[in-house]
C-alpha positions in Angstrom: 14.9 13.4 3.4 14.9 12.0 6.9 14.1 13.4 10.0 16.6 10.8 11.6 18.9 8.6 10.1 18.8 6.2 13.2 14.6 5.8 12.2 14.8 5.4 8.8 17.6 2.7 9.4 15.3 1.0 11.8 12.3 1.2 9.5 14.5 0.0 6.5 15.3 -3.3 8.9 11.9 -3.5 10.0 10.8 -3.8 5.8 13.3 -5.8 5.4 11.7 -8.5 8.4 8.9 -8.0 7.0 9.9 -8.8 2.9 11.5 -12.1 4.3 8.4 -13.3 6.5 6.2 -12.7 3.4 9.1 -14.9 1.1 9.0 -17.8 3.7 5.3 -17.7 3.3 5.8 -17.9 -0.2 2.3 -15.7 -0.8 1.5 -14.1 -4.2 0.4 -10.5 -3.4 -0.4 -8.1 -6.6 -1.3 -4.3 -5.8 -2.1 -2.4 -9.2 -3.1 1.1 -8.9 -5.7 2.2 -11.0 -6.1 5.8 -11.8 -9.8 7.6 -11.8 -11.0 10.2 -14.1 -11.3 13.1 -11.3 -7.9 12.1 -10.2 -8.3 9.6 -7.8 -6.7 6.2 -7.4 -7.9 2.7 -6.3 -5.9 -0.1 -4.7 -6.9 -3.5 -5.9 -4.7 -6.1 -3.6 -4.8 -9.8 -4.9 -3.5 -12.1 -2.4 -2.4 -15.7 -3.2 -1.2 -18.4 -1.0 1.5 -20.8 -2.3 -0.9 -23.1 -4.1 -2.9 -19.9 -5.7 -5.5 -20.3 -3.7 -7.2 -16.7 -2.4 -6.3 -15.7 0.8 -9.2 -14.5 2.9 -9.7 -12.0 5.9 -6.5 -10.1 5.6 -5.8 -6.6 6.2 -3.8 -4.0 3.8 -3.4 -0.5 4.4 -1.7 1.9 2.2 -0.5 5.0 1.5 -0.4 7.4 -1.4 2.3 10.1 -1.3 3.3 13.1 -3.2 7.5 12.8 -4.2 7.5 16.6 -3.9 5.2 16.9 -0.2 4.9 13.9 2.0 2.5 16.1 3.8 0.0 15.3 0.5 0.0 11.7 1.4 -3.3 10.2 1.3 -3.9 6.7 3.5 -5.7 4.1 1.8 -7.9 1.6 4.0 -8.8 -1.6 1.8 -11.9 -4.2 2.7 -12.6 -7.5 1.2 -14.7 -7.3 -1.7 -14.4 -10.7 -3.2 -12.5 -14.0 -1.7 -8.8 -13.0 -1.6 -9.6 -9.8 -3.3 -9.5 -6.4 -1.5 -9.6 -2.6 -2.9 -9.1 0.6 -1.6 -9.7 4.2 -2.5 -8.5 7.8 -2.4 -10.6 10.8 -3.2 -8.7 13.0 -5.7 -5.5 14.3 -4.8 -6.1 18.3 -4.1 -2.8 20.7 -5.6 -1.1 22.2 -2.8 0.4 25.6 -2.9 2.5 27.4 -0.7 4.1 30.7 -0.1 
């Protein structure tokens, strides 16, 4: 479900351009998500260049989304915790009940 097919198309084109830029750099990005015991989640991003060396000084932003309610999305901003390693967390997602 989208508000505007035109806007969705433009966003998709931007994603394709971003993916092409990343492929040209030949960086390796690994971004697993770890679920916490209290319902929260942590995003861990590992960034390496084409030779396998860690990349420092980057910024990663993400969003944990709930497929059934996009209003419940939680933004995640990461911070560099070690050279080439970035981490960000979101608190427990509370259930949303609407009548």
